[in-house]
Structure formats: C-alpha cells, structure tokens
N, C-alpha and C positions, 0 to 999 in steps of 0.2 A: 467524452468524459462524462463522468457523473456526479453527483454530491457526494455517492458512497467513496466513488475513487478518490474525490479530497478527502474525505473524513480517515481513507486508509495512508495515504500519502503524510497526512498531517501527524497521523499517530507513528508512522516510522520516522517520520522527522524530529521528533522528539528525541533528542540525544543520540541521533542516526541510529536506533536500535536496530538490531536486528531480532526479528520475530517469526514465530511460523503461524500458521491459519489458527491454529487454537489460542495462543497468546495473544492474536490480534481482537479474538472474540471476546477472550477474558477481558482484556482491557476494555472494550466497548460495552460491556454489560457493568463494569465497574464504573464506568462514565455515563449510563445511562444512555447510549447511543445506540438505538433500534437497527440493527442491519443483521440481517440472517447469516449464519455460517456458510449455506451455499452460494450468497452474494461474495464473501470473499473469497469462495474457494473460486467461483467463478471468474471474479475480477483480477486476482492476482496474476493468472498466466496473461490475461490482457496487459497489465500494466509492466508487465517484467516485456513484451514483445514490443510495445511502444517505447521500452527503454528508460522507464521513470522508477520503475525497481530491479532489483537483480537477486537471483537466486546466492546466497552467500555459503550455504551450507546444506546439501543435497539431501544427506542424513536428516532427516526431522523438518526438512522444506523450509529452511530460515530464509527470509527476504529482508533486504533494506534498500533505503530510497537511495537512489542515483544523483549525480549532480543534476542532470536534468531534470529527475524529480523535483529537486528541490528548486532549480528556475522557474518550472511552470507554479510552483506554490508561491513565488516571487513574482510570476507573471511575467516572465523573462525568456519564456520558451513555449512554445506552441506545439504540442504533439500531434503525431496522427493521428485520425480519426479510429476510435475504438469501437 
C-alpha cells in the first residue's frame, strides 16, 4: 500500500462515491493533491485485486470503495501486499 492508495480510498470513501479515473483526477486537482493520472490508472486495478475497491459499472469504469476498503482506512483490516 502506498500513500497514493490511501488518498484514492479516502476520496472514494467520502459518501461512498462511485467515480471513474477521470473524476478521481478532477477531484484531486480541485483539492491540490498531486497524484498523476497514470498513478490512478495503475493503482485502481491493484486496489480492486486486493478487494479494497470494486468496479460497479464497466461502461465508463466506475469504482467504489468496498467494506474491506473502509475497514482498511479505519485500521481494522490489513490487505495483502500490492
């Protein structure tokens, strides 16, 4: 897990939003969070493989945080190494 992973999960946890990669980037830009699009694009599939996010709509590639992702943020779950 990286600090960027935490920031992605924290964003998705806000209101349990379902966002695509572009929307994640727009929100980071609006918050002056410096994470590149390529990082988001690379890390989301890894977070999905670890069970921390899930794709909720294939068309458009929308992701949502899972219960395990929320548990991780609350330090109640240790995901596998990414």
